[in-house]
N, C-alpha and C positions, 0 to 999 in steps of 0.2 A: 417580329422580336420587339418594334417601337410599339405595337399595341400593348406587347405584355410589359414593356418597362413603364407605360403608363398607367396599367390596371393597378389600383388601390390593393393594399395587403390581404385586406379581408377577402377580396374577389379572388386573388390569386390561390389563397388559402383553400377557397371554396372549390374550384377548378382542380387543383393540386390533389385534394382529397377524393375529390368525385374521380378523377381519373385513374387513381391509386386503386381505390374501390373497384371501379369497373374493371380494369387490367386483373386485379386477384380474381375477381369474380369468375373471368373468361377460364384464367388459370385453373380454378378450382372445379368448375362443373369441367371443362375439357379433363382434367386429370381424374375426376372422379366416374364421369360418362366412359373413360377408355377403360378402366379399370371395370367399370358394371357390364362392358360389353366384352370383356376377356372372359370374366367370371361367367355371364351367363352362356356364352359359347362352350366353355369350359365346361360347364353343370348340363349344359345339352348334350355333348359328346358322351359324359359319363353317364348322363340318363339314356340315351342311345346304345351304349355298350351294356349297360345292365339290361335291357330290355332284349339285346342279341343274347345275352349269355343265358337267360331266362328262355327263351326260344328254344336256343341250342341243346339245352338241357331236358326238353319235354318229352318224355317217351316215345309220345304218338309220332313226335317228329321224326326220330330213329327209327321207330317201327315202319313209318310210311315209305323210307327209303328202300326199302325191300321189297314194295308193291310193284306191280307192273307199272300202274298209272300213280306215281308221286303226289303228283298236282293235286289229284283228285281228294287226296286226305288233308294235306299241308295246305291247300288255299284255303279253306273254310276257316280251320283252326287260327291259322295267321292272322286272317282278317278280323277277326272276333278280337284278337289281341291287341291288333292295331288299334281299333275303335277305343278299347277299354284304355290302351296308353296313351293316345291321342298323337302317334308318331304319323309322319307323311307316307312312310311306308315302309313295308317289312317283306324283305325277299330273302328267299332260301333257294340255293343252288347247290349244284352237286359239285363234284371236283373239278367238271369241266367248267363251271361257272355257268350253267343251263339252270335257267329260273324254274322254280317249281310253283312259286308265286310271287304275284306282283298285285298294287291296287288296282291294274288296268290288265285285266285278264287276258286280254288279247296279246298280251307281252309275253305271257307265260311261255315257256321252251325256247324264247331266245337269249341270247348272251347278257350277263349281265355287263354294264358300263361304268366307266370311271376311273379304268385304269388304277384301282386301289386296292386289289384283291390280292397282290403278289405275300403281303405279310401274312395274311389270314390264310391262306393257302399252304402255308409254311406252320400253320398249325398256331399260330401267335395270335392274340387278339389285337385289335388297333381302333384309333379314333383318328378318322379324317375328316378333310372337307374338299368335295367333290363334285362335278358336275353330271350329272344322269340324265334320266330321260324326262325328269319333273323337274329338272334344273339344279342350281347349286344347292349343297345340303350338306349338315353335320351328320356323318355316319359314324357307326358304332358296329364293328364287324368281331364276330367270334365263329370259331371251328365248331362242327359237328362231330362227336364221336360216336361210334356204335359200342356194341356191350363188350369188345374186344380191345377197347379203346384204340382203334384205326379211327383216322380220320374220314371222312364220308361226305362232308357237304360243309357251307358255310351260311351263315345269317347276316344279312345285312339290315339295319335298321336306322333310318334317316329323318331328319328333321329338317324342311326347307329353311335356306336363309332369310328368304323373304319376310316368312312367318316370325320368323326371331328379330328381324329388324323393327316390323311393324310393332311389336311388342316394346321395342326399346324406344323407337319414335316416340310413342305415349310416356314414356319416363323421361326421355328428354325435355318434353314440352313442360313437364311439372318442374325440373331442375331451373328451365330458365324461368318460369313464374315466380320460384323461390328466389332466384338470382334476382329478380327484378323488384321485388319487395326487399330484400338487402341491399340493394342500389338505392331505394329510396330512403330507406331508414341512415343510410350513409350519407346521403344528400344532408337530411335534417341534420345528422351528427355534425356534418362539416360547418352547416351554418350556424349553430348553436358554439361549436369550436372557435370558429372564426370571431363571431362576437365576445367571446370568452378574452381569446388572445388578445384582441383590440382593447378592451377593458381593463388587462392586465399590464400592457405597456400603455396606457393612458392614451390611447386615441392617435398615438404617434406613428407615423408612418417609417420604414427602414431608414430613409436617408436620413431623417430627423434624428433616429437612434444613433444612426455612426455617427453624426456631428457632436451629439451629446459625450459620446463614446470617446471620441479624440479629445474633445474639450477635458474630459473629467481625467482621462490617461495623461493628459500633459501636465494636470495640475498636481495628478497624483505621482508622476516621477520626479517632479520638480520639488516634492516634500522630503528635506535633507535627513528626516526622522523616517525608520523604518516602519512600516505601515503592513499590518495582515489584515483580512478579512476573513472570518468562517462562517458556516451556517451552523443551523441549531444542533447539529450533530457533532459539531466540532472538527469538522473536515476544512481545509483551508481552501478558500475559494479563490483568492488573489493576493497577491503582495507585491510590493513596489521593488525598484533595483536596489535600494538601501537595505531594505530587509533579505534580500538575497545574498548581499555581499557580506551581511553579520553573518548569517547562517551558513554560508560558503557552499550553499547550494543552489542547483538550478529551478527552473521552471517545471520539467518532468517529475524533480523528484519531491518538490514542493506541494504542488498543485493536486488535490484531491486527499493528500496524507491527512490523517489527523493529527492536529496539532499537539497532543498528549503525547504523541511518539517524537515531534521534535522538540518540543519545550514542556519536559513534564511537571517541572515544578511551576508553570504559568497558574493565574487565577482565572482561566478560561472557565472550569467548572462552577465555580461559583456564581460567575456572572450570566453564564446560561440558565442557570438552576432559579437564581434569585433575581435577576434582572436588575442588578445594584451595580454601578459601576466601582472598579477598584483604582486607585490612582495613587503615581509615585510609590510602586512596588518594585524592589531591587530584585534582581536576576540576570543569568547568564544566557545571552544569547549567541550561540557560536563559541567564539573566541573575544565576544566583547562583553563587559558589565555595563549592562544599560538599567534604567528605570522605564518601568514600562506601566501604560494606561491602559485599561481596558475598559471598554464602553459598549453596553449591550444596544442591539439593534432590534427595535419593538415596532411592529404593525399590529393594528387592531389588538392592541392590549397583550399581544404576544409576541415572546422573544423569539425572533426569526435568525439570530446570530449576533455576532460581535466585531467589534474592531477594536484593534489594538496598535498602538505607536509605540515605539521604542527610542529612546534616547542614549546615545554614548555618553555614558558617563566616565570612561576611563579617564580623559584628560583631567577632566574637572575633579576625579578622585586624586589623581596624582597632585594636584594643585593642592588639594584639602590635606593630602598627606604632607607635602612639603611646606605647607603653612603651619601645621600640627607640629612637625620638627620643629620648624623655626621657633615656634611658641615654647616647645618643650625645653630648645636649647638658650633661650632667652632666659627661661626659668632656671635652667642648671648654671648658666653663667651666674644668676643673681645668688644661686644657692653657694656657688663655686666662689663667689665675692666674698660671702659672710664666712665660708670656710678658712679662706685666705687672709680675712681680717682677722680672725681668730687668731690664726698663726702669726701674723704681724704684732700682735699686741701680745702674745705669748713671746716670742723672740725680743720685743722692746722691754716687756717687763723681765727677762732673763738679763738683758743688757745694763738695766737699770739697776738689778739686784748684784753686777757685776761678775754673773755666771757667762763669762765669755766662753768658755769651752762648750757647754751645754747648748748655748745659742747658737754656734757655729755648728753642734752636731744635729739641730733642729734644722738648720739652713740646708745642709748638705742631704738631709733625709728626703727634705721637699724636693730638693733641686732633682735628686735620684728618681724619686718617684714620677716626676715629671718627665724627665729625659727617658726613662725606662719605657713610658707610656706611650712618648711620641714616638721612640725608636721602634718600639713593637709594631705599629701600624704601620711606619716608614719602611721596615724593612721585610715584613710578612705581604701587606697588602698594598700594592705600589699602585693600583688603578683608583685614582682621587675619587670617582664617584663611589666605588665600593667601599673605599675607606670613609668616605663622608657620610653615609650610613649607617657604618659601623661606630664611628664617633659619635653622633648622635644616637643612636642604641646604647652606647657605655653611659653617657650624659644621663639618658630615662633611666637606666640602670642603677646608676648612682643615687637618683633623685628617690628611685623605690625601696631603696635598701637592698638592692638586687646585686651580686656580684656577677660582673660580663667578663667572660675569659675568652682568650682565642688561642687555640693550640699552637704551641710554638712550631709544628711542621707545617704549618698554614701557610701558602703562597698563592698570590694572584699577581699575573704581570700587570705592566702599564696599562694593556688595551685587553680587558676581561673579554672571554667570550661571551655571548650573550649576555651583555651588560644589564639590557633592561629587565631581563626575566631573572637574572640575579639578583638586582635589587628589589625588585616586586617580591621574591621569594624570601630574601633574608627579612625584609620589612614584615612581612605578613606573618611568618614563622616565629621571630624574636617575640613579636608583640602579642602571638598568642600564648608564649611561653610565658612571657611576665605577667598576662591575666590570668594563667593559669596558676601562678604561684598567689597571685594575689588574693584571687577568689578561693584559694583553698582554706578550709576549715582548720585543717592541722598546718599549724605557723612552722615551718621550717627554721632549724637555728640558724642554719648559714644558707640562705636561699642563693641558688647560683645557675646561670646559663651558660654552658659552654660550645663555643662555637668552632669548627673545624671545617675551612674551605681550601681546596688546593685544586689548583691548574695543573693537570696530567698531559701526556703527549696526547691521548686520543679522548679524553672526558675530562669532565670539570665534577669536582665532588663537592657536596655541602652536608655537614653535619650540625644538627643542632639538637643538644642535649641539656632538659632542664630537669629538677630534682621536684618537679611540683606534684600533684596527687595523681596524675595520669589522664589519661583518655576514659570517659565511662566505658564501661561494656556495651553499653545500650546501643550506642553509635559507633563503636571501634569500626565495625564492617563496613559502614556507609559512611566513613568521615570525609571523603572525596565526593559528595554527593551534593547537587544543590540544596540549600536549605536545611542542611543537617547541622543541629548545632544545641547546646544546652544554654545558649546566652540569650533568648528571647526571638520575639518576632522580627522579621525582616533581617536576620543576621544569617551567618552560615554561608556565605558565598565566597569568602576569601580562598580557603584551602580550595573549593571546586574550580574557583578560576584559575589558580595557579597550576593545579592538576593539568587543566585544558592547554594552560599555556607549555608546560613540560610535556604532553604528550605529543603536542603537535610538532616539537621537534626529537620524536622518538626517545625522550628522555625517561626518568622513573622516578617516582617519590613513595616511599613507604615509611610506616610510621610502627615503632616499636614501643609499646607502651604497658606500663606495670604502676603497682601502688608506689614504687618509687623514683616515678620520672617518667619521662616521654622523650624518645629521641626519633628525628625526622632525618631522613636520608634520602637526598637530592642527587642523582647522577644527569649530567646533562652531555651530552655527545658532542666532540669537538673535533673538527677537520683541518688537517694541517695541508699546507703545501709545502712539500720537501723538495720541490724542484728550486724554491727560493736560495 
């Protein structure tokens, strides 16, 4: 064992391949020789039976049984047949097994030996292997019938085992010679193979490869980004812990699987076909919105695979969204400042003109509008986070000249179930409604977005209805798939992302669209503890 451990990899491969070839050759030669022996003895038995049947059917043989000395007629006839067929013996006997013929004429008149005549004496043909006066032999036996179809004797034809084996030994020597040539060829192949393997692994020994693997694995798993490597066929070769976490899958489900089935919207085909890196590509991995980079692996000017890294951009997207909302809120405050300044100038002018009643009416109207809006949010949407996103979208709608209306039946408690999902859903769907109305070639006289959100006993329902141009029919059936959009490249991931978020909690999202507008309906399951 110590000697084996000290052996170089190339020597181990040579020995292992050589021993495997030798073992296989022994098995193949043994099996082939066994089958040949079985077939040889079977064929010899069939041949002996054919000769026996032929002799038994000869009219001269049947006629001789009615003579006073049958052997005088049978012996010369049978011997001529024996010499022509190459049989070791052809023995003809009567029903008492008394010989009428034998290669040794001195044994004519004696009883047939071998104790294998019971079947043929009953009128049935047989093939046996038994020991006679000449030794062990393969025998074919056939009954002899007269003109009245009465059995009057038997014929036994035999071929000696030793003569059969002498033929088989010659065949075995040929097989061994062929096997020796095959072994020599296998040894040459083993030598070439071991040299090729060593070259492929840069002449490293197994322990050196193991050390490199452990080092690379430690680096690989320490990366906080998801990493996936594929071969030239697009099948996953390896991935790190972060990638498996994003995909929500284990090694058995990922390794060996075509990446296109896991990430159908990836840039992998283009990278493998053209060998051009793809950087900062947005896509969804599992339930995570990521920015991916695809780099081809090139060896000898040929693309042999690709490596992809995924950066989780969910938190950054949220920060960007919050910053955008803050920016829009600042812009809205600026526009509201101008609006209020205009109203203050109006009130100031009315006072200077002594139109006190009209000035009071304007003040009441402004106050009522403000109180009505504030009271509407406070009574219907009690969760501050949900109310905040709706207030931000209301300011955004006012800036765009779109009416944002919340249905009176809407209600959300102070602690909204699935708060993060609801915020993501509202932010994405409402923004899509704004873009749909803005990008429409047909300008509606009173563009509006109506929101209904209600928290019920076992579910939370969100309806967002706009009077925009609706979803284009070409993408209506695939609206929630990655990258499906009419807004340009690197878009179309928002609805796909919220679709996955909703599906993960067994929720449902549907889209009903026509030329009169689009209605998005989201239903999220809510679990209550009724024992409290």
